C-alpha positions as a Markdown table, in Angstrom:
| # | Residue | x | y | z |
|---|---|---|---|---|
| 1 | Ser | 92.5 | 61.0 | 179.8 |
| 2 | Asp | 95.8 | 62.0 | 180.4 |
| 3 | His | 96.4 | 65.3 | 183.1 |
| 4 | Val | 96.8 | 68.5 | 181.2 |
| 5 | Ile | 97.3 | 71.8 | 182.8 |
| 6 | Thr | 98.5 | 75.1 | 181.7 |
| 7 | Ile | 100.0 | 77.9 | 182.8 |
| 8 | Glu | 98.5 | 81.7 | 181.5 |
| 9 | Asp | 98.9 | 85.1 | 181.8 |
| 10 | Pro | 95.3 | 85.3 | 181.8 |
| 11 | Ile | 93.4 | 82.2 | 181.7 |
| 12 | Glu | 91.8 | 83.5 | 178.4 |
| 13 | Phe | 89.4 | 80.4 | 177.9 |
| 14 | Val | 87.7 | 78.1 | 180.5 |
| 15 | His | 88.2 | 74.6 | 179.6 |
| 16 | Glu | 86.0 | 71.7 | 181.6 |
| 17 | Ser | 87.3 | 68.1 | 182.5 |
| 18 | Lys | 86.0 | 65.7 | 180.1 |
| 19 | Lys | 88.3 | 62.5 | 179.1 |
| 20 | Ser | 91.0 | 65.3 | 180.7 |
| 21 | Leu | 91.6 | 66.7 | 183.8 |
| 22 | Ile | 92.6 | 70.0 | 183.5 |
| 23 | Thr | 93.8 | 72.3 | 185.7 |
| 24 | Gln | 94.3 | 76.1 | 185.2 |
| 25 | Arg | 96.3 | 78.3 | 186.6 |
| 26 | Gln | 96.2 | 82.1 | 185.6 |
| 27 | Val | 99.9 | 84.1 | 186.7 |
| 28 | Gly | 99.0 | 86.9 | 189.0 |
| 29 | Val | 96.1 | 85.3 | 190.6 |
| 30 | His | 97.1 | 81.7 | 192.0 |
| 31 | Thr | 101.1 | 82.0 | 190.5 |
| 32 | Gln | 104.1 | 84.5 | 191.3 |
| 33 | Ser | 105.5 | 83.4 | 187.4 |
| 34 | Phe | 105.4 | 80.7 | 185.0 |
| 35 | Lys | 109.1 | 79.2 | 186.0 |
| 36 | Ser | 108.0 | 79.1 | 189.8 |
| 37 | Ala | 104.2 | 77.3 | 187.9 |
| 38 | Leu | 106.0 | 75.6 | 185.5 |
| 39 | Arg | 107.9 | 74.1 | 188.9 |
| 40 | Ala | 105.3 | 73.8 | 190.6 |
| 41 | Ala | 102.7 | 71.8 | 187.7 |
| 42 | Leu | 105.9 | 68.9 | 187.9 |
| 43 | Arg | 105.3 | 67.9 | 190.9 |
| 44 | Glu | 101.9 | 67.2 | 190.6 |
| 45 | Asp | 101.7 | 64.5 | 187.7 |
| 46 | Pro | 101.0 | 66.0 | 183.9 |
| 47 | Asp | 100.8 | 64.7 | 181.0 |
| 48 | Ile | 100.7 | 68.0 | 178.9 |
| 49 | Ile | 102.3 | 71.3 | 180.1 |
| 50 | Leu | 101.0 | 74.4 | 178.7 |
| 51 | Val | 103.1 | 77.3 | 179.0 |
| 52 | Gly | 101.5 | 80.4 | 178.1 |
| 53 | Glu | 104.6 | 81.9 | 177.3 |
| 54 | Leu | 108.2 | 81.4 | 177.3 |
| 55 | Arg | 109.3 | 84.3 | 178.2 |
| 56 | Asp | 112.7 | 83.9 | 180.7 |
| 57 | Leu | 115.1 | 82.3 | 179.9 |
| 58 | Glu | 115.0 | 80.5 | 183.0 |
| 59 | Thr | 111.1 | 79.3 | 182.0 |
| 60 | Ile | 112.2 | 78.3 | 178.7 |
| 61 | Ala | 115.0 | 75.9 | 179.9 |
| 62 | Ile | 112.6 | 74.2 | 182.6 |
| 63 | Ala | 110.5 | 73.6 | 179.9 |
| 64 | Leu | 112.9 | 72.0 | 177.6 |
| 65 | Glu | 114.4 | 70.0 | 180.6 |
| 66 | Thr | 110.7 | 69.0 | 181.1 |
| 67 | Ala | 110.2 | 68.6 | 177.8 |
| 68 | Glu | 113.3 | 65.3 | 178.0 |
| 69 | Thr | 111.8 | 63.6 | 180.5 |
| 70 | Gly | 109.6 | 62.8 | 178.6 |
| 71 | His | 106.0 | 65.4 | 179.1 |
| 72 | Leu | 104.5 | 67.2 | 175.9 |
| 73 | Val | 105.1 | 70.8 | 176.4 |
| 74 | Phe | 103.3 | 73.6 | 174.8 |
| 75 | Gly | 104.8 | 77.4 | 174.7 |
| 76 | Thr | 104.2 | 80.2 | 173.1 |
| 77 | Leu | 107.0 | 82.8 | 172.0 |
| 78 | His | 106.5 | 86.6 | 169.6 |
| 79 | Thr | 108.4 | 85.3 | 166.5 |
| 80 | Ser | 107.3 | 85.2 | 163.3 |
| 81 | Thr | 108.5 | 82.2 | 161.3 |
| 82 | Ala | 109.9 | 79.1 | 162.8 |
| 83 | Ala | 113.1 | 79.3 | 162.3 |
| 84 | Gly | 113.1 | 82.8 | 164.1 |
| 85 | Thr | 111.4 | 80.2 | 166.4 |
| 86 | Ile | 114.5 | 78.2 | 167.0 |
| 87 | Asn | 116.9 | 81.0 | 167.3 |
| 88 | Arg | 115.6 | 83.1 | 169.7 |
| 89 | Ile | 114.8 | 79.9 | 171.7 |
| 90 | Val | 119.0 | 79.4 | 171.7 |
| 91 | Asp | 119.1 | 83.2 | 171.8 |
| 92 | Gln | 117.8 | 83.9 | 175.9 |
| 93 | Phe | 121.2 | 81.3 | 176.6 |
| 94 | Pro | 124.8 | 82.8 | 176.9 |
| 95 | Ala | 126.7 | 81.2 | 174.4 |
| 96 | Asp | 128.8 | 78.2 | 176.1 |
| 97 | Arg | 125.3 | 77.0 | 176.6 |
| 98 | Gln | 124.1 | 77.9 | 173.3 |
| 99 | Glu | 125.7 | 73.9 | 171.5 |
| 100 | Gln | 123.4 | 71.9 | 174.4 |
| 101 | Ile | 120.6 | 73.7 | 174.6 |
| 102 | Arg | 120.9 | 72.9 | 170.5 |
| 103 | Ile | 120.8 | 69.1 | 171.4 |
| 104 | Met | 117.8 | 69.5 | 173.9 |
| 105 | Leu | 115.8 | 71.1 | 171.4 |
| 106 | Ala | 117.1 | 68.2 | 167.9 |
| 107 | Glu | 116.3 | 65.7 | 170.3 |
| 108 | Ser | 112.5 | 67.3 | 171.7 |
| 109 | Leu | 111.2 | 69.3 | 170.1 |
| 110 | Lys | 108.1 | 68.3 | 167.3 |
| 111 | Gly | 106.8 | 71.2 | 165.7 |
| 112 | Val | 106.5 | 75.4 | 165.4 |
| 113 | Val | 103.2 | 76.8 | 163.9 |
| 114 | Ser | 103.8 | 80.3 | 163.2 |
| 115 | Gln | 100.8 | 82.8 | 163.5 |
| 116 | Thr | 100.4 | 86.2 | 162.1 |
| 117 | Leu | 96.9 | 86.8 | 161.4 |
| 118 | Cys | 96.2 | 89.7 | 158.3 |
| 119 | Lys | 93.5 | 91.9 | 157.5 |
| 120 | Lys | 90.6 | 89.7 | 155.6 |
| 121 | Ile | 88.5 | 91.4 | 152.5 |
| 122 | Gly | 85.6 | 92.4 | 154.0 |
| 123 | Gly | 86.5 | 92.6 | 157.9 |
| 124 | Gly | 88.1 | 90.4 | 159.9 |
| 125 | Arg | 91.1 | 88.8 | 160.4 |
| 126 | Val | 92.4 | 85.1 | 159.1 |
| 127 | Ala | 95.4 | 83.1 | 160.1 |
| 128 | Ala | 98.9 | 82.8 | 157.5 |
| 129 | Arg | 101.0 | 79.9 | 159.4 |
| 130 | Glu | 104.5 | 77.7 | 159.2 |
| 131 | Ile | 104.4 | 74.9 | 159.6 |
| 132 | Leu | 108.0 | 73.1 | 160.9 |
| 133 | Leu | 107.4 | 69.3 | 161.8 |
| 134 | Val | 110.4 | 68.2 | 163.0 |
| 135 | Asn | 112.7 | 65.4 | 161.7 |
| 136 | Arg | 116.1 | 63.8 | 161.4 |
| 137 | Ala | 116.9 | 66.2 | 158.8 |
| 138 | Val | 115.7 | 69.4 | 161.4 |
| 139 | Ser | 117.0 | 67.7 | 163.9 |
| 140 | Ala | 120.1 | 67.4 | 162.9 |
| 141 | Leu | 120.0 | 71.8 | 161.6 |
| 142 | Ile | 119.7 | 72.0 | 164.5 |
| 143 | Arg | 121.9 | 70.4 | 165.9 |
| 144 | Glu | 123.9 | 71.8 | 163.6 |
| 145 | Gly | 123.2 | 75.1 | 163.1 |
| 146 | Lys | 121.7 | 75.8 | 160.2 |
| 147 | Thr | 118.8 | 76.5 | 160.9 |
| 148 | Val | 118.9 | 79.7 | 157.3 |
| 149 | Gln | 118.3 | 76.1 | 155.6 |
| 150 | Ile | 115.1 | 75.3 | 157.8 |
| 151 | Pro | 112.9 | 77.0 | 154.9 |
| 152 | Asn | 114.2 | 75.0 | 152.3 |
| 153 | Ile | 113.1 | 71.3 | 154.6 |
| 154 | Ile | 109.7 | 72.7 | 154.8 |
| 155 | Gln | 109.5 | 74.0 | 150.5 |
| 156 | Thr | 110.5 | 70.0 | 150.2 |
| 157 | Gln | 108.4 | 68.5 | 153.0 |
| 158 | Lys | 104.8 | 69.5 | 151.9 |
| 159 | Lys | 103.6 | 66.3 | 152.2 |
| 160 | Leu | 104.5 | 65.5 | 155.5 |
| 161 | Gly | 102.3 | 68.8 | 156.2 |
| 162 | Met | 104.9 | 71.2 | 156.6 |
| 163 | Glu | 103.7 | 74.5 | 154.6 |
| 164 | Thr | 106.2 | 78.3 | 154.8 |
| 165 | Leu | 104.4 | 81.2 | 155.5 |
| 166 | Asn | 105.1 | 82.7 | 152.4 |
| 167 | Asp | 103.2 | 79.6 | 150.9 |
| 168 | Ala | 100.4 | 80.1 | 153.6 |
| 169 | Leu | 100.2 | 83.7 | 152.0 |
| 170 | Leu | 99.7 | 83.5 | 148.3 |
| 171 | Gly | 96.9 | 80.5 | 149.4 |
| 172 | Leu | 95.0 | 83.2 | 151.3 |
| 173 | Val | 95.1 | 84.9 | 148.9 |
| 174 | Lys | 94.7 | 82.9 | 146.3 |
| 175 | Ser | 91.3 | 81.8 | 147.6 |
| 176 | Lys | 90.9 | 85.5 | 147.7 |
| 177 | Thr | 90.6 | 85.4 | 151.3 |
| 178 | Ile | 93.0 | 88.8 | 151.6 |
| 179 | Glu | 94.8 | 91.3 | 149.5 |
| 180 | Pro | 97.8 | 91.0 | 147.8 |
| 181 | Glu | 99.9 | 93.9 | 148.8 |
| 182 | Glu | 98.5 | 92.2 | 152.7 |
| 183 | Ala | 99.8 | 89.2 | 152.5 |
| 184 | Tyr | 103.3 | 91.3 | 151.0 |
| 185 | Leu | 102.5 | 93.8 | 153.5 |
| 186 | Lys | 103.1 | 90.3 | 156.3 |
| 187 | Ala | 105.8 | 88.4 | 154.2 |
| 188 | Val | 108.6 | 88.0 | 156.0 |
| 189 | Glu | 110.4 | 87.1 | 152.7 |
| 190 | Lys | 109.6 | 90.6 | 150.9 |
| 191 | Lys | 111.6 | 88.7 | 147.8 |
| 192 | Asp | 109.9 | 85.6 | 147.3 |
| 193 | Ile | 106.9 | 86.5 | 147.6 |
| 194 | Ser | 106.9 | 89.9 | 145.9 |
| 195 | Ser | 107.9 | 87.8 | 142.5 |
| 196 | Arg | 105.6 | 85.0 | 143.3 |
| 197 | Leu | 102.5 | 87.3 | 143.3 |
| 198 | Arg | 103.9 | 89.4 | 140.1 |
| 199 | Thr | 104.1 | 85.7 | 138.3 |
| 200 | Leu | 100.0 | 85.5 | 139.5 |
| 201 | Gly | 99.0 | 88.5 | 137.4 |
| 202 | Tyr | 99.5 | 90.9 | 140.3 |
| 203 | Asn | 100.3 | 94.7 | 140.9 |
| 204 | Ile | 101.5 | 95.2 | 144.4 |
| 205 | Asp | 104.1 | 98.6 | 144.1 |
| 206 | Ala | 102.2 | 100.5 | 145.7 |
| 207 | Val | 102.7 | 99.3 | 148.9 |
| 208 | Ala | 106.2 | 97.2 | 148.0 |
| 209 | Gly | 107.3 | 100.7 | 146.6 |
| 210 | Glu | 107.0 | 102.2 | 150.9 |
| 211 | Glu | 109.1 | 99.0 | 152.0 |
């Protein structure tokens, strides 16, 4: 029962309006850029906005301001971890604005899902996802610029639905969905996953030696 506006490049899947009214815009066809479409979208009373790619400072700034005014904003970035996503957003801005952006993120960010595609045993791809849900502890770390501590919170808050990338990768190994070597190659924290794979009895010396 909401108005959903998507801004995509390109539109990959056409959504029919059912309970919600869905308006889809394609960059280069219906609009010149993500930022111009995002500005225009705010004049159309949306409840939810999907920004296909947060690719420049101005688009990110408008998306943050939009979230602050009570809209639900989804966006994608090319990052591999939750903490890395937050750092990428903050680092887009000049140093004198970064503290303000951290405060805005701490107040508006609801969560981050980072997706890494892995080769499945037998063919195809499967996604390993790192999931961060923003609570008071995470907000405090974002505000104070201590994003390096975010993986520890994800690790200790599994019961809330959070999961580190390494835990997701190990889960795929245990379910025989991906090879242990693939998990090692796709991991960001190599040392941690290496020791945990060895504890489980997997030998990854062949790929670990090449790194």
